[in-house]
C-alpha positions as CSV (number, residue, x, y, z in Angstrom):
1,M,158.6,-156.2,-52.0
2,S,156.2,-153.4,-52.2
3,D,153.9,-153.0,-55.2
4,D,155.1,-149.4,-55.1
5,L,158.5,-150.3,-56.5
6,V,156.9,-152.3,-59.3
7,A,154.5,-149.4,-60.1
8,R,157.4,-147.0,-60.1
9,L,159.4,-149.2,-62.5
10,R,156.4,-149.4,-64.8
11,H,155.9,-145.7,-64.7
12,A,159.6,-145.1,-65.5
13,W,159.3,-147.4,-68.5
14,D,156.1,-145.6,-69.6
15,E,157.9,-142.3,-69.5
16,R,160.9,-143.7,-71.4
17,E,158.5,-145.1,-74.1
18,R,156.9,-141.7,-74.5
19,Q,160.4,-140.2,-75.0
20,L,161.3,-142.9,-77.5
21,D,158.0,-142.2,-79.4
22,E,159.0,-138.5,-79.5
23,D,162.6,-139.3,-80.6
24,E,161.2,-141.6,-83.4
25,R,158.7,-138.9,-84.6
26,V,161.5,-136.2,-84.8
27,A,163.9,-138.6,-86.5
28,R,161.3,-139.6,-89.1
29,E,160.5,-135.9,-89.8
30,A,164.2,-135.1,-90.2
31,S,166.0,-135.3,-93.5
32,A,165.7,-138.8,-94.8
33,G,168.4,-138.5,-97.5
34,G,170.7,-141.2,-96.0
35,S,173.6,-140.9,-93.7
36,W,174.6,-137.5,-92.5
37,S,178.1,-136.2,-92.8
38,Y,180.2,-133.3,-91.7
39,P,183.3,-132.8,-93.9
40,G,185.0,-130.4,-91.4
41,S,185.6,-126.7,-91.4
42,D,188.8,-127.0,-93.4
43,S,187.1,-128.6,-96.4
44,V,185.6,-126.7,-99.3
45,A,182.2,-127.7,-98.0
46,G,183.1,-126.8,-94.5
47,W,180.8,-125.3,-91.8
48,A,177.8,-127.3,-93.3
49,L,176.1,-130.6,-92.4
50,Y,174.9,-132.8,-95.3
51,D,172.9,-135.8,-96.0
52,E,173.5,-137.7,-99.3
53,H,171.6,-135.1,-101.3
54,W,171.2,-131.8,-99.4
55,T,172.8,-129.4,-97.1
56,I,171.0,-129.9,-93.8
57,A,172.4,-127.2,-91.7
58,N,174.9,-124.3,-91.7
59,L,177.1,-124.4,-88.6
60,V,178.2,-120.8,-88.7
61,T,176.7,-118.9,-85.7
62,Y,176.5,-115.1,-85.3
63,E,176.8,-113.0,-82.3
64,H,175.1,-109.6,-82.0
65,E,177.2,-107.0,-80.2
66,T,175.6,-104.4,-78.1
67,Y,175.5,-100.7,-78.8
68,D,178.7,-98.7,-78.6
69,Y,179.4,-96.7,-75.5
70,A,177.6,-93.6,-76.7
71,E,174.6,-95.9,-77.5
72,R,174.2,-94.3,-80.9
73,M,175.2,-97.1,-83.2
74,P,174.2,-100.8,-83.1
75,G,177.1,-103.3,-83.1
76,A,178.0,-105.4,-86.1
77,R,176.8,-108.9,-86.8
78,H,179.8,-111.1,-87.2
79,P,180.8,-114.8,-87.1
80,R,181.3,-116.1,-83.6
81,Y,183.8,-118.8,-82.9
82,V,182.3,-122.1,-82.0
83,N,183.9,-125.4,-82.4
84,A,182.0,-126.2,-85.6
85,D,184.0,-129.4,-86.2
86,A,183.0,-130.8,-82.8
87,N,179.3,-129.7,-83.2
88,G,179.2,-131.0,-86.8
89,A,180.7,-134.3,-86.0
90,H,178.3,-134.7,-83.0
91,I,175.2,-133.8,-85.0
92,A,176.3,-136.1,-88.0
93,R,176.7,-139.0,-85.6
94,H,173.1,-138.6,-84.4
95,D,171.5,-138.8,-87.8
96,P,167.9,-140.1,-88.1
97,A,169.0,-143.7,-88.9
98,R,171.1,-143.9,-85.7
99,V,168.3,-142.4,-83.6
100,L,165.8,-144.9,-85.1
101,A,168.1,-147.8,-84.3
102,E,168.5,-146.5,-80.7
103,V,164.7,-146.2,-80.4
104,E,164.3,-149.8,-81.4
105,R,167.0,-151.0,-79.0
106,G,165.3,-148.9,-76.2
107,R,161.9,-150.5,-76.9
108,R,163.4,-154.0,-76.9
109,D,165.1,-153.2,-73.5
110,I,161.9,-152.0,-72.0
111,A,160.0,-155.0,-73.3
112,A,162.5,-157.4,-71.7
113,K,162.3,-155.6,-68.4
114,R,158.5,-155.6,-68.5
115,R,158.6,-159.4,-69.1
116,I,160.9,-159.8,-66.0
117,V,158.4,-157.9,-63.8
118,D,155.5,-159.8,-65.3
119,R,157.2,-163.1,-64.3
120,Y,157.6,-161.7,-60.7
121,E,154.0,-160.8,-60.6
122,D,153.1,-164.3,-61.9
123,A,155.3,-165.8,-59.1
124,I,153.4,-163.8,-56.5
125,A,150.0,-164.9,-58.0
126,R,151.2,-168.6,-58.0
127,Q,151.7,-168.3,-54.2
128,Q,147.9,-168.0,-53.9
129,D,147.2,-171.0,-56.2
130,P,146.5,-174.1,-54.1
131,D,147.6,-176.3,-57.1
132,E,151.1,-174.8,-57.2
133,S,154.0,-176.0,-55.1
134,Q,154.1,-173.3,-52.5
135,I,157.7,-173.8,-51.7
136,A,158.7,-173.4,-55.4
137,A,156.5,-170.3,-55.8
138,H,157.9,-168.8,-52.6
139,I,161.5,-169.4,-53.7
140,H,160.8,-168.0,-57.1
141,A,159.1,-164.8,-55.7
142,E,161.9,-164.5,-53.1
143,E,164.6,-164.6,-55.8
144,Y,162.8,-161.7,-57.6
145,E,162.3,-159.7,-54.4
146,G,165.8,-160.4,-53.2
147,W,167.8,-159.2,-56.1
148,I,166.1,-159.1,-59.6
149,I,163.6,-156.3,-59.0
150,P,166.0,-154.3,-56.9
151,E,168.6,-154.5,-59.7
152,L,166.0,-153.3,-62.2
153,A,165.2,-150.4,-59.8
154,E,168.8,-149.5,-59.4
155,A,169.3,-149.6,-63.2
156,E,166.4,-147.1,-63.5
157,G,167.8,-144.9,-60.8
158,L,164.9,-145.7,-58.5
159,A,166.8,-147.6,-55.7
């Protein structure tokens, strides 16, 4: 197994950790008033996203029309149809608490994968140790090279 694949795995995990750091920063800066909710456009509070205390966002969008044919009068600004219920439900499901939980799961996942690669590298190093059973070290390294590391690479889209 080439050291290149292990390096590419570690690089992919470094990039993912940077993304998780950014996701965490943004989630912590977002409204921290508890779970987010979207009551739906049919409710009295419709077209708005809320946390437990505040309105977080208004989901009405506006479309600017172009000038009329004579190009003398600007067009009106008016509500544009978007699926506010779908947008609101999607945004509410990705509230800061959920993002922070996903960040923590992502970090645990990366840490577990790093430990697997560390064990592979340890098996390779043990092959050079005269006090180690060379057969056991070789079998161990071969198992990692044969399927464990390739499976990790495939999971990361690197295979």
